[in-house]
C-alpha positions in Angstrom: 4.0 -2.5 -10.2 1.6 0.4 -10.4 -1.4 1.0 -12.6 -0.2 4.3 -13.8 -2.2 6.0 -16.4 -4.7 3.1 -16.6 -8.3 2.8 -15.8 -8.0 1.1 -12.5 -10.0 3.8 -10.8 -13.1 2.4 -12.5 -12.8 -1.0 -10.7 -12.7 -1.2 -6.9 -12.2 -4.1 -4.6 -13.4 -4.7 -1.1 -11.1 -4.3 2.0 -11.1 -8.1 2.4 -9.9 -8.6 -1.1 -7.3 -5.9 -0.6 -6.2 -7.6 2.6 -5.7 -10.9 0.7 -3.5 -9.2 -1.9 -1.4 -7.4 0.8 -0.9 -10.4 3.0 0.0 -12.6 0.0 2.5 -10.1 -1.2 4.1 -10.1 2.3 4.0 -13.8 3.1 5.7 -15.0 -0.1 8.8 -16.9 -0.9 10.8 -15.3 1.9 9.2 -17.9 4.1 11.5 -20.6 2.5 14.8 -18.8 3.3 14.1 -17.2 6.7 15.3 -20.3 8.8 18.6 -20.1 6.9 18.8 -16.4 7.8 18.4 -17.2 11.4 20.9 -20.0 11.2 23.5 -17.7 9.6 23.3 -15.1 12.3 22.1 -16.7 15.5 19.1 -16.0 17.8 20.1 -12.3 18.3 19.1 -11.5 14.7 15.4 -12.0 15.6 15.6 -8.5 16.9 16.7 -7.2 13.5 13.8 -9.1 11.9 11.2 -7.4 14.0 12.9 -4.0 13.7 12.8 -4.4 9.9 9.2 -5.4 10.1 8.2 -2.4 12.2 10.2 0.0 10.0 8.7 -1.3 6.7 5.2 -1.2 8.3 5.7 2.5 9.2 7.0 3.4 5.7 3.9 1.8 4.3 1.8 4.2 6.4 3.9 7.1 5.2 3.3 6.0 1.6 -0.5 6.0 2.3 -0.2 9.6 3.6 1.5 10.7 0.4 -1.1 9.0 -1.7 -3.9 10.7 0.3 -2.5 14.2 -0.3 -3.2 14.3 -4.0 -5.8 12.0 -5.8 -3.7 12.4 -9.0 -0.7 10.7 -7.3 -1.2 6.9 -7.9 2.3 5.5 -8.1 5.9 5.9 -7.2 6.6 7.7 -10.5 3.8 10.1 -9.8 5.3 10.8 -6.4 8.7 11.4 -7.9 7.1 13.7 -10.6 5.5 15.7 -7.8 8.7 16.0 -5.9 11.5 16.2 -8.5 9.8 16.8 -11.9 9.9 14.7 -15.1 13.6 13.6 -14.6 12.8 12.3 -11.2 9.8 10.4 -12.5 11.9 8.7 -15.2 14.7 7.8 -12.7 12.3 6.4 -10.1 10.4 4.5 -12.9 13.6 3.0 -14.0 14.6 1.7 -10.6 11.1 0.5 -9.7 10.8 -1.7 -12.8 14.3 -2.9 -12.6 13.6 -4.1 -9.1 10.4 -5.8 -10.2 12.2 -7.5 -13.0 15.0 -8.7 -10.8 12.6 -10.0 -8.1 10.6 -11.9 -10.8 13.9 -13.4 -12.1 14.9 -14.5 -8.6 11.5 -16.1 -8.1 11.7 -17.9 -11.4 15.1 -19.3 -10.3 13.7 -20.4 -7.0 10.8 -22.1 -8.7 13.1 -24.0 -11.0 15.3 -25.1 -8.1 12.4 -26.6 -6.2 10.7 -28.2 -9.2 14.1 -29.8 -10.1 14.3 -31.1 -6.5 10.9 -32.8 -7.0 11.3 -33.9 -10.7 15.1 -34.3 -11.2 14.6 -36.2 -14.5 12.2 -33.9 -16.2 13.3 -32.6 -19.6 12.1 -32.1 -23.2 14.0 -34.2 -25.7 13.7 -34.4 -29.5 15.4 -37.4 -31.2 17.8 -37.8 -28.3 18.9 -34.1 -28.2 18.2 -31.8 -25.3 15.9 -29.0 -26.2 15.1 -27.9 -22.6 16.9 -29.3 -19.6 15.4 -29.6 -16.2 15.6 -26.1 -14.7 15.1 -24.2 -17.9 12.0 -26.3 -18.6 10.3 -25.2 -15.4 11.3 -21.6 -15.9 9.7 -21.5 -19.3 6.5 -23.2 -18.0 6.1 -20.8 -15.1 6.8 -17.8 -17.3 4.1 -18.8 -19.8 1.6 -19.1 -17.0 2.5 -15.8 -15.5 2.5 -13.9 -18.8 -1.2 -14.3 -18.9 -1.6 -12.3 -15.7 0.1 -9.2 -17.2 -3.1 -8.2 -18.9 -5.2 -8.3 -15.7 -6.6 -4.8 -15.1 -8.6 -5.6 -12.0 -7.4 -7.0 -8.7 -10.8 -8.6 -7.9 -9.9 -11.8 -9.6 -6.3 -11.5 -8.3 -7.5 -11.5 -4.7 -8.7 -15.1 -5.1 -5.3 -16.1 -6.4 -3.8 -14.3 -3.3 -6.2 -16.2 -1.0 -4.8 -19.4 -2.5 -1.3 -18.2 -1.9 -2.1 -17.5 1.7 -3.7 -21.0 2.1 -0.6 -22.8 0.7 1.7 -20.7 2.9 -0.3 -22.0 5.9 -0.1 -25.6 4.6 3.6 -25.2 4.2 4.0 -24.0 7.8 1.9 -26.9 9.0 3.9 -29.4 7.0 7.2 -28.2 8.5 5.7 -28.4 12.0 4.3 -31.8 11.3 7.7 -33.2 10.2 9.3 -31.7 13.3 6.8 -33.0 15.8 5.5 -36.3 14.2 8.1 -37.6 11.9 11.0 -37.8 14.3 13.1 -34.8 13.3 12.3 -33.1 16.6 13.2 -29.6 17.9 16.5 -30.5 19.6 19.0 -28.0 18.1 19.7 -25.2 20.5 21.5 -23.0 18.0 23.9 -20.2 18.9 23.2 -16.7 20.3 25.0 -14.7 17.7 27.3 -15.1 14.6 28.4 -11.6 13.6 29.7 -12.7 10.3 26.2 -13.8 9.2 24.3 -10.7 10.3 24.6 -9.0 6.8 23.2 -12.1 5.2 20.4 -12.4 7.7 19.4 -8.7 7.4 19.3 -8.9 3.6 17.1 -12.0 3.7 14.8 -10.3 6.3 14.4 -7.4 4.0 13.3 -9.8 1.3 10.4 -10.8 3.5 9.0 -7.3 3.5 9.6 -6.2 -0.1 6.0 -5.7 -0.9 6.1 -1.9 -1.1 6.0 -1.8 -5.0 2.5 -3.2 -4.9 1.1 -1.0 -2.2 0.1 1.9 -4.5 -1.8 -0.5 -6.7 -3.6 -2.1 -3.8 -4.4 1.3 -2.3 -5.8 2.7 -5.5 -7.9 -0.4 -6.2 -9.8 -0.2 -2.8 -13.4 1.0 -2.4 -12.7 2.4 1.0 -9.1 3.7 1.1 -9.4 4.7 4.7 -9.1 1.0 5.7 -5.7 0.7 4.1 -3.8 1.4 7.3 -5.8 -1.3 9.1 -5.1 -3.7 6.3 -1.4 -2.9 6.5 -1.3 -3.5 10.2 -3.2 -6.8 10.0 -1.1 -8.1 7.1 2.3 -7.2 8.7 1.3 -8.7 12.0 0.1 -12.0 10.4 3.0 -12.3 8.0 5.5 -11.6 10.8 4.0 -14.3 12.9 4.2 -16.8 10.0 7.8 -15.9 9.4 8.8 -16.1 13.0 7.2 -19.5 13.5 9.0 -20.9 10.4 12.3 -19.3 11.4 12.3 -20.4 15.0 11.1 -24.0 14.5 13.1 -24.5 11.3 16.2 -23.5 13.2 15.3 -25.7 16.2 14.8 -28.6 13.8 18.0 -28.4 11.7 20.3 -26.0 13.4 23.4 -25.2 11.5 22.4 -27.7 8.8 19.5 -25.5 7.5 19.8 -25.1 3.7 19.1 -21.9 1.8 15.5 -23.2 1.3 14.2 -25.2 4.2 12.1 -27.3 1.9 15.4 -28.9 0.7 15.9 -30.2 4.3 12.5 -31.9 4.5 13.0 -35.7 4.6 11.7 -38.0 2.0 12.5 -41.3 3.6 11.5 -40.8 7.3 7.9 -40.0 6.8 4.9 -41.6 8.5 2.8 -43.7 6.2 -0.3 -41.6 6.8 1.7 -38.5 5.8 3.2 -39.7 2.5 0.2 -38.8 0.4 0.0 -35.5 2.2 3.6 -34.7 1.5 3.0 -35.3 -2.2 0.2 -32.7 -1.9 2.6 -30.4 0.0 5.1 -30.7 -2.9 2.4 -29.4 -5.2 1.6 -26.7 -2.6 5.3 -25.6 -2.7 5.1 -25.0 -6.5 1.8 -23.1 -6.0 3.2 -20.7 -3.4 6.2 -19.8 -5.6 4.0 -19.3 -8.7 1.5 -17.2 -6.6 4.3 -14.9 -5.5 5.5 -14.5 -9.1 2.0 -13.8 -10.3 1.5 -11.0 -7.7 4.9 -9.5 -8.5 4.4 -9.5 -12.3 0.7 -8.7 -12.7 -0.1 -5.2 -13.9 3.5 -4.5 -15.2 2.2 -4.2 -18.7 -0.3 -1.5 -17.8 2.3 0.3 -15.7 4.8 0.4 -18.5 2.1 1.7 -20.9 1.4 4.4 -18.3 5.1 5.5 -18.2 5.3 5.7 -22.0 2.3 8.0 -22.1 4.1 10.4 -19.8 7.3 10.5 -21.8 
């Protein structure tokens, strides 16, 4: 998701706005699955989680160094062109945009699953015939919303969307802790130390938590003061890792081996304090927002990037 060949250099954003975009790209939908990752592999896998976090943070710093060497290098295809020529550029471009397409597809599926959980009877019918069933309806709605962001050529407005995504991530964390501490679920499950058969699953899900590297060149090139990028990376990785760790540990303590692939599917709907019922309805809306925010950040700018690739063919 790089603005390659566009005019993004004409529009710059502050370090604070860049931090919002970076943090939102890191603390995305992976937050829903990380308790399941811990449940699949046991407490020992926490070490793998932090190891992956440190490794991906360091590779982000290496990427910054590469971008600093040549102002004309603004994206992964540009880096590949510098190192391997035109064929390398085309190959890297292919894999980068296939990755972004697959990630966006996965997020759409995740959005549909959660919306179906909240509105199981939603559908569009015409004279008794199904036109769009439940899950496909929500996928279409989310896609139509996100398509509008493909023509955003500045991240200044996007940073406010990212700030909203960060806010709803925090609300989701507080909702999980509230249910565990106040609504009787408790933190009673001790879990197991290690389940070797689940380590590959856990590692793959931990990697999903840190798959923000495709957006780093875009964020870096949009900044007024690019020297602050390393600090922004460090702050964003530290905060997102803390959020992930809190959700993983307390989610595992709450539900143990019964954690589902998305922890929101475990949240109770019938054992909720009266004062919290309205808040849970708001939290359901928040859940939709966090998924759509992640999808927006993953898709925005793709149109400009593809145009940039075609200009170099």
